[in-house]
C-alpha positions as CSV (number, residue, x, y, z in Angstrom):
1,M,28.6,54.8,5.0
2,P,25.4,55.8,7.0
3,P,26.0,56.3,10.9
4,K,25.1,53.5,13.1
5,F,22.3,53.9,15.4
6,K,23.1,54.1,19.0
7,F,19.6,52.7,20.1
8,T,17.3,50.2,18.6
9,R,13.4,50.8,18.3
10,E,13.0,48.4,21.4
11,Q,15.5,50.4,23.5
12,I,13.5,53.5,22.5
13,I,10.1,52.3,23.3
14,D,11.3,51.0,26.6
15,A,12.5,54.3,27.4
16,A,9.5,56.0,26.2
17,L,7.4,53.3,28.5
18,D,9.5,54.4,31.5
19,L,9.2,58.1,30.9
20,T,5.5,57.7,30.7
21,R,5.6,55.7,33.9
22,K,7.5,58.8,35.6
23,K,5.8,61.7,34.0
24,G,2.7,60.6,32.4
25,A,1.5,60.6,28.7
26,A,1.9,64.3,28.7
27,G,5.7,64.1,29.7
28,L,6.3,61.8,26.6
29,T,7.9,64.5,24.4
30,A,10.9,64.4,21.8
31,R,12.9,66.4,24.4
32,G,12.0,64.4,27.4
33,L,12.7,61.3,25.5
34,A,16.1,62.3,24.6
35,A,17.0,63.2,27.7
36,E,15.8,60.0,29.2
37,L,18.1,58.1,26.6
38,G,20.9,60.9,27.5
39,S,20.9,61.4,23.9
40,S,19.7,64.0,21.2
41,S,16.4,63.4,19.4
42,K,18.2,62.4,16.3
43,P,18.3,58.7,17.1
44,I,14.4,58.9,17.8
45,F,13.5,60.4,14.5
46,S,16.0,58.2,12.4
47,L,13.9,55.0,13.8
48,F,10.5,56.7,14.2
49,Q,8.7,59.0,11.7
50,N,7.2,61.2,14.4
51,M,6.4,61.4,18.2
52,E,2.7,60.1,17.4
53,E,4.3,56.7,16.3
54,V,6.3,56.7,19.5
55,Q,3.2,57.4,21.4
56,S,1.3,54.7,19.6
57,E,4.1,52.1,20.4
58,V,4.0,53.1,24.0
59,M,0.3,52.4,24.0
60,S,0.7,49.1,22.5
61,A,3.5,48.3,24.9
62,A,1.3,49.5,27.9
63,N,-1.3,47.1,26.7
64,V,0.9,44.2,26.4
65,L,1.9,44.6,30.1
66,Y,-1.7,45.0,31.2
67,Q,-2.9,42.0,29.4
68,S,-0.1,40.0,31.2
69,Y,-1.7,41.4,34.5
70,I,-4.9,40.0,33.4
71,Q,-3.3,36.5,32.2
72,R,-1.4,36.1,35.3
73,G,-4.2,36.8,37.5
74,M,-6.8,34.7,35.6
75,A,-4.3,31.8,35.6
76,D,-3.3,32.1,39.4
77,S,-5.8,30.1,41.4
78,K,-6.1,32.5,44.4
79,Y,-9.4,33.8,43.1
80,P,-12.0,32.7,40.8
81,P,-11.1,33.6,37.0
82,Y,-13.8,36.3,36.8
83,K,-12.9,37.8,39.9
84,A,-9.2,37.6,39.1
85,S,-9.8,39.7,36.0
86,G,-11.0,42.6,38.0
87,I,-8.5,42.2,40.8
88,A,-5.7,42.3,38.1
89,Y,-7.2,45.5,36.4
90,I,-7.1,47.1,39.8
91,Q,-3.8,45.6,40.6
92,F,-2.5,47.2,37.3
93,A,-3.9,50.8,38.3
94,K,-2.2,50.5,41.6
95,E,1.1,49.4,40.4
96,E,1.4,51.1,37.0
97,K,-0.6,54.4,37.6
98,E,0.3,56.3,34.7
99,L,0.1,53.4,32.2
100,F,-3.4,52.8,33.6
101,K,-4.4,56.3,32.9
102,L,-2.9,56.2,29.6
103,L,-4.9,53.2,28.5
104,F,-8.1,53.7,30.5
105,M,-8.5,57.3,31.5
106,R,-7.4,59.3,28.4
107,D,-9.7,61.5,26.4
108,R,-11.6,59.3,23.9
109,T,-12.9,62.1,21.7
110,G,-12.4,61.3,18.2
111,E,-11.9,57.6,18.8
112,K,-14.2,55.0,17.1
113,I,-15.2,52.8,20.1
114,E,-16.8,49.5,18.8
115,E,-18.4,46.8,21.0
116,N,-16.6,43.9,20.4
117,R,-17.7,40.9,22.4
118,E,-15.1,38.5,20.7
119,E,-12.5,40.3,22.8
120,I,-14.2,39.5,26.0
121,R,-15.4,36.1,25.0
122,P,-13.6,34.3,27.8
123,I,-15.0,36.6,30.2
124,L,-18.6,36.3,28.9
125,D,-18.3,32.4,28.8
126,I,-17.5,32.3,32.4
127,I,-20.3,34.4,33.5
128,M,-22.9,32.5,31.4
129,K,-21.4,29.3,32.8
130,N,-21.4,30.4,36.2
131,L,-24.8,32.0,36.4
132,G,-26.7,30.4,33.5
133,I,-27.7,33.4,31.7
134,S,-27.7,34.3,28.1
135,E,-24.8,35.9,26.1
136,D,-26.6,39.3,26.1
137,E,-27.4,39.2,29.8
138,A,-23.8,38.2,30.5
139,F,-22.6,41.2,28.4
140,I,-24.8,43.6,30.4
141,F,-23.7,42.1,33.8
142,H,-20.2,42.4,32.7
143,L,-20.6,46.2,31.6
144,Q,-22.3,47.0,35.1
145,L,-19.8,45.1,37.2
146,W,-16.9,46.6,35.0
147,L,-18.2,50.3,35.9
148,Y,-17.7,49.2,39.6
149,V,-14.5,47.6,38.9
150,H,-13.0,50.6,36.9
151,G,-14.5,53.2,39.4
152,I,-12.2,51.5,42.4
153,A,-9.2,51.3,39.8
154,A,-9.3,54.9,38.8
155,M,-9.7,56.0,42.4
156,V,-6.5,53.9,43.1
157,A,-4.6,55.3,40.1
158,T,-5.5,58.8,41.2
159,N,-4.7,58.2,44.7
160,Y,-8.2,58.9,46.0
161,L,-8.1,55.6,47.8
162,D,-5.5,53.3,49.0
163,W,-7.6,50.3,49.8
164,D,-5.7,46.8,50.6
165,I,-6.7,43.9,48.4
166,D,-8.5,42.1,51.0
167,F,-10.8,45.0,51.1
168,I,-10.8,45.3,47.3
169,S,-11.8,41.4,47.1
170,K,-14.8,41.8,49.6
171,A,-16.1,44.9,47.5
172,L,-15.9,43.1,44.3
173,T,-17.6,40.1,45.8
174,D,-20.5,42.3,47.1
175,G,-20.9,43.7,43.9
176,Y,-20.8,40.4,42.1
177,E,-23.2,39.0,44.4
178,G,-25.7,42.1,44.3
179,L,-25.6,41.7,40.3
180,K,-26.0,37.9,40.6
181,H,-29.3,38.3,42.8
182,R,-30.5,40.7,40.3
183,Y,-29.9,38.3,37.1
184,T,-30.7,35.0,38.9
185,G,-33.2,35.9,41.3
186,G,-30.9,34.8,44.2
187,K,-30.3,31.3,42.7
C-alpha cells in the first residue's frame, strides 16, 4: 500500500503562496517550501512534477486573489467602477506587495504578450459609455491611464511612496480628467 500523502495540492499551493508573500518569488524554492510546510520536499514532488508547476500554480492563485480585489472594488459603490478598478489595483499592490511584483513586475522576456481586448471588455465598455468615444480610442485611453495607475502601484509596492487612499483617489481623478479633456475636448 502506497504511503498516504501528508498534504493536499491545495495545502501546498497555499503554503507556497504564503512563502511568496513573505520572501518574494525568489524565495519560492523546494527547500523553502518544505520548511514552510514543516516537512521534507518529498510530499511536494509526490504531488507536483517540479517547482515550475508549483510556481505556475502560485501565479494562478495570486491572479485569482488579484481578480477578487478588482471585482470587489468595482462592485463597491464607493468609487465609480472604472476608478474603482484602478484603486483596487493599487490596493492590491499595497496589501500584497510580493504577489503584485510576481504578477506585474516580473521579467517578461520570452513571454508572448498579446493584445486581448476581450479581457478588458467591461472596462472598455465603461470608458466608451462615459466618454462617448470609439473602442480604439477607449483602448488607448485605458492604456495611457493604466500606465499612470501602474506607476503609482509600482511605487507603493516597492515602498517608494506611501500615499493614503484619498490622495491616490485625487491623483487618479486628475489623470482621468486630463485624458478625458484630451479625448473629448473638455465635454
